[in-house]
N, C-alpha and C positions, 0 to 999 in steps of 0.2 A: 504494500500500500504506500503510495507516494505521500510524503509529508505535506508538500505544497505543490503548486502548479509551476514552480520555477525549477531551473536546472539544479540537479542534486549537488549540494555542497557549495553552491554559488553564494555571493554576497546577499542577493535578494532572498534566497531560501533561509540562510542563517539569520538574517535580520527579521524576516517574517516570524520565525520561531522565537527569536531573542527578545523582540520588542515587548510582547505581553509579559514575558518572564522578567524583563528589566523593570516594567511597571510594577509587577507583583513584588519583586525584591525591593524596589524603592519603597513600597508601602510598608514592608516589614522593617526595613532599616529606618524608615521615618518614625516607626514606633519608638525605637531606641533613641533616635535623635530628639523627638518631642519630649521623651522622658528627661533627657539631659537638659534641654532648653528650659523646660518648666522648672526643673529642680535647680537650675542655675539662678532662676528668679526667686526660688524658695530660699536657697542659701548656697554659697560656694562649697561649704562642707558637705551638703547633701549631694551636690553634683559629683564631687570627688568620691564620696562613698559609693554612689551608683557606678561610677567608672570602675572602681576597684572590685566591687562585688559582681558586676555584670561580666567583667572579663574572666574572673575566676570561675563563676558559675557557668559561663558559656563554654568553658573547656569541656565540661561534662555534657551539657546539652548539645553542643555541636558534634561531639563524638557520637552520641546516640542518633542524631539527625543524619549524619553522613552514613552511618551503618544502615539505618532503616531506609534512607533515600537511595540505596543501591538498587532498590526495586526498579528505578528508572532504567538502569542499564539492561536488565533482563526484559523489561517491557519493550524497550526500543529494539533489541535484537530479535525477539519473538515477532514483533510487529513487522520488522523488515523482512523476516523469513516467511511471513504469511501464516505463522502458527498462532492464530488469534485466540484459539480456545485455551491456550496455556498461559495467557497473559495474567489472569487473576491469581494464579497459584503463588508466584514469588511475592506478589503484593501482600497476600495473606500471611506468608511466612514472616514478613517484616512487621505486619500488624501485631502478630503474636509477640515478636521481640520487643516491640514498643510497649505493649501492655506489661510484659515481664520486667521492663525497666523500672516499674514502680517499686520493685523489691530493693532497688538502690536509691531511687530518688526520695521516697517517703522517709526512710530513716535518715538520709543525708540532710533533709530539711531541718532536723533537730540537732544533729551533732556536728555537721560540717562547719558551720559558722563558729562554734566554740573551739573546734580543733584548729581552725585557721587563724582566727582573730583573738582568741583568748578572752580575757575579761577587760580589755582596754576600753575605757569610757569613750574614746574618740572613734571606736569601731562599732558602736551600737547600731548606727544606721546601716552600715555595710552588712552586719550580721542579719538584720531584719530583711533587707532587700534580698540577700542570698537565700534566706529561709523560704520566702514566698516563691522565688524562682524554682527551687527544688521541689516544692509541693506540687507545682503545676508541670514539673519536668516531663512526665510521660506524654503530655499532649504534643510536645515538639517533635519527637520521632514519629509519632502517629501521623502527624500532619505531613512529614516528609515521605513516609511510606505511601500515603494516599496520593500525594502529588505525583509520585513516580508513575502511577497508573495513567494519569492524564498527560503529563509532560512527555513521557516516553513515546506516546502516540502522536505527539505534536499538537495536542489539544490544550492550548494554554490560555484561551480567553476566559474560561471559567475561573482558573486560578487567579488571574488578574483581577477580575471583578470582585471575587471574594476577598482578596487581600485589601482592596480599596475600602470595601465596606468594613472589614475588620479594623482597618486603620482609623476610620472615622469613629468607630466604637471606642478604640483606644484613646483617641484624643479627648473624647467626652469624659471617659472614666478617669483619665489622667487629671484633667482639670478639677473634677469633683473630689477625687480621692487625695490628691496631693495637697490642695489648698483647703479642702473641706467645703461644706455647703450649709450655710446658715447654722442653726443649732442642731441639725439632724445628723450630719456626717462630720466627724472631727477631721482636722488636717492630719494626714498620715505621712506626708513627705515621701521619702524614698520607698517606704512600704506601700503606699498607695500607687506609686509608679509601677512597682513590680506586680502588684495585683492586677492593675489595668492591662498591662501588656500580656500577662499570662492568660487572663480571661479572654482576650481577643484570640489567642491561639486555640483555646478550647472551642470557641465559636466556629472557627474555620474547620476544625476536625469534625464537628458534628455535621456540618453541611456537606463536606466532601464524602463522609462515610455514608450519608443518606443517598447521595447520587451514585456512589460506587455500587450500591446494592440494588439499583433500579433493575427491573426485569430485563430490559433491553441489553444491559451490560452482563447480567448473569447468563443470558443465553448465548451471546456472541463471544464474550471474552472470559467466560468462566469465573466471574467474580463470586460465584457460590462455591468455589473449590476452597473451602475454608479450613479443611483438615490440616493439622500440623504434620508435615511429612519430612522425615529426616534428610533424605537426599536433596530435595530443593532447598531446605533450610541450610544445610551445610554448604551448598553451592553459593548461596547468597552470603553466608558468613565468610566463606573463603575469599570472596572478592571484596566484600564490604569491610571486613574487620581491619585489614591493613590501612585502608584510607581513613577509617574512623580513628584508629590509634594515632595516625599522623596528625589529623586535624586536632584531636584532643591535646596532644603534646605541643602542637603549634600554639593553640590558644592559651594553654597553660604557660607557655614561654612568654607570651605577651602579658599574661597576668603577673608573672614574675618581674617583667620589665616595669609594669606600673607599680608593683610593690617597691622596686628599687627607686623609682622616681619619688615615691612618697617618702622614702628614707633620706633622699638627698635634700629635699626642701619643698616648700609649698609652691614656689614658682615652677619647679620642674614638673610636679604632678599636674598643676593647672594647665600648663602648656601641653603636656602629653594628653590630658583628658580632653581638652578642646580640639586638638588635632585628631584624636581618635573619633570624637563625635562627628567631625566633618568628614573623615574618611568613611565612617559608617554610612553617612548620608549618601555618598557617591559610590559605595561598594556595589550598589545595584547594577552598575554598568558591567563590571567584571563578572559578577555572579550570574547575571542574566545571559551573557554571551557564553560563559562556561557551561551552564546547564543546557543551553541550546546546542552547543557543540557536542555535548554528550548524546543528546537525542538524535541529532543528525548523523553523527558518526556511528552510533549504535545501530541505527536503521541501515546505514550503508554496509556495516559489517554483517548484519543479519542477512542482507540481500547479496552478500559476497561481492561487494564493490569497493574493496578497501583502497583501490588505486585513486579514489576520489577524495580521500580524507585529507590529503595535503591541501586540496582546494579549500576545504573547510577552514584550515589554519590560516591561509592567506586572506580569506574573507574576514575572519575574526581580527587579524592583525590590522587590516585596513579600517575596520570599525573602530579599533582602539586609537588609531591615529586621529580619526575624526573627533573622538571623545577628548583626546589630549588638547586639541585646538579649542574645543568648546569650554573645557575647564579653565584654560588660561583667559579666555574672554570673560567668563564669570568672575574669575579672580580680579581682573582689572577693574570691573565695575562694582562688584559687591563685597569684596573681601573685608573692607573696613567696616561696613554695616553689619556683616555677619559676626565678626569678632566682638563688636560691642554688645551683641545680644548675649554673649557668654560672660560679660564683665558687668555685674550689677553696678548701679550708680553708687558711687562712694567707695568702690573697691580700692584698697590702699595701694596695691602694686600696679595700677593701671599704666602709669607712665613708663615703668620699667618693662612690663610684659608686652605692651603693644608692638613695638618694633620686632621683638623676638617672634611673636606670633605671625606677623606679616612675612618674615623670612621663612618661618617654619612651613607656612602654607605653600610656598613655592616648592619646597622639597617634598611636601605631601602630594602635590600634583604629579611630580616625577614618579614618586612612589606608586601612586594609583595607576599610572600608565604601565609600568613594568609589572605591577601586581596583576593587572588585567591580562597581560601576556602570559604570566605564570599560570593564572587560573584557566586560560585557554588551553595551554598544554595539559593541565591537570584534567580538564573536561574530556579532551581527546583520548588521553591515556587511560582514563577511567572507563570510557566506553569500550576500550579494547580489553579491559580486565587487568591492566598492568599496574595493579594497586600495590604490589609488594615493593616495586621500585619507588613508587610515590611515597611510601611509608618511610623507608630508610633515608632516601634523599631529602625528604622534608624535615625529618628529625635532625639530620646532620646540618642542613642549612640553618635551621632555626637556632639550635643550641650552640653550634660551633662558630657560625658566621654572624650571629646576632647577639645572643645572650652573653656569651663569654666576653666579646669586645665591649658590650654595653656595661658589663659589670666592672671591668678593669678601667675603662676609659672614663665613664661617667660616674658610676657609683663609688668606686675607690679613688679614681683620679680627679673627681670633681671637675670634669671638663665643662665648658660653657653649655648652657641649656640647648643651644642649637645643635650640639653634637648628637643628641638623641634622634631628631629627624634625619640627619645626615646618615647615621648608621642604619636607619630603617631603609633608606634608598640603597645603600651598599648591599644590604641583605637580600632585598628582592631582586636586584640585578644579578647577583651571583646565583640565586636560586633559579632564575630564568635560564642561565647558562646550563645548569644541571639538566633541566627539563628539555631544553632544546637538543642537547647532545643525545638524550635518550629517544626523543621523538624522531629526529631525522636519521638516527641509527637504524630504526625500523624493526627492532626486535619484537615489538608489540604485535607485529603482523602475524606472527606464528601462534599467538594465543587464541584459545577457543573457550568460551564459557557456557554456551547453551548446547543442549543435546536435542535430538529429535525423537527421543523415546517418549512414550506417554506416561 
């Protein structure tokens, strides 16, 4: 089944699949961005607490989402091969994995914050934010597993519309729960932000699950094949676990980075937090193209047309060049206004931090371009099932090329604040080199992850 009416792997096909996914990802990232923005108006300490807790908690949530989201690869390859009746089975295996994740997330909600932050008074807000993230934790991988059913078949409009509605719900809940409403709802600060964002995730899961079980999908795509089966489950885990481990360790690395910035000084963590918030806002570009590349490449692999996958890469690369130009245009006209949104009136370090932030944003734009290319490689290699390479290469890049230099140069050496953004750029450029060598080396072409047995 053709994904679009355009030439397979072309710029138009990739963009057609990527655009709704970018809008969807933007809506998700906007949830985190709105959290930070409103919390910055609540208090700078609340925003920094959310930055710290979100990054640490996200290392676990992202791990589970990547694992459950591997359903997209199997759906895409079965769809490309025309084996439509098998599509529902890997999705169900990942649904069961998502539900089983409650065995970790629920206990973690009560002990992870105490284990991580201890009893320090300044960490109370971070502990509460983390607790509510963990309580709602299983909803995130469940959402990823269900998304795989739609994205793998190139059906992305529903995901986009749903994400936009969920984002509107999040904004409303954020405003009410962070600042309170009259005498009825008390101001909950970071706790309210965590509850709002997590509730929006639950809403999306319920809607997608209802549609997934519609009779038309049960008949054509086997979405009623809900039995837990060891062979399909192990196939999914074999491909998904390395990527999940890598993403978890990568996000944990960034959590360690923000912990170091908190230890160096307020200006370091404030700059890092604002830069991270803005990167999150624009992360939808790289993530949308990456997921689209996985869907397109997976279908091409299932259809035994691997020779067209290089075309997918060049289409994605051209897309990111366009994004790079667009981000610099936005920086030129709106950077100053955006920065001031994160610095509440009367902020004591405004005069010192402003020029540092302006320079940091330039490096963040460069970072987002190369990060987008890295994610493009990641999407293509994931579609081929080359996740073991992604795991070890990603861990090496994060901990040896980023964390260790950051520790000795900034945390121990007390380098200037701008050193942090510069090291972020160095890290993602070197990671791109790792992935490029692997992709153009072509070893992934010999991998096979689906079978044609019933």
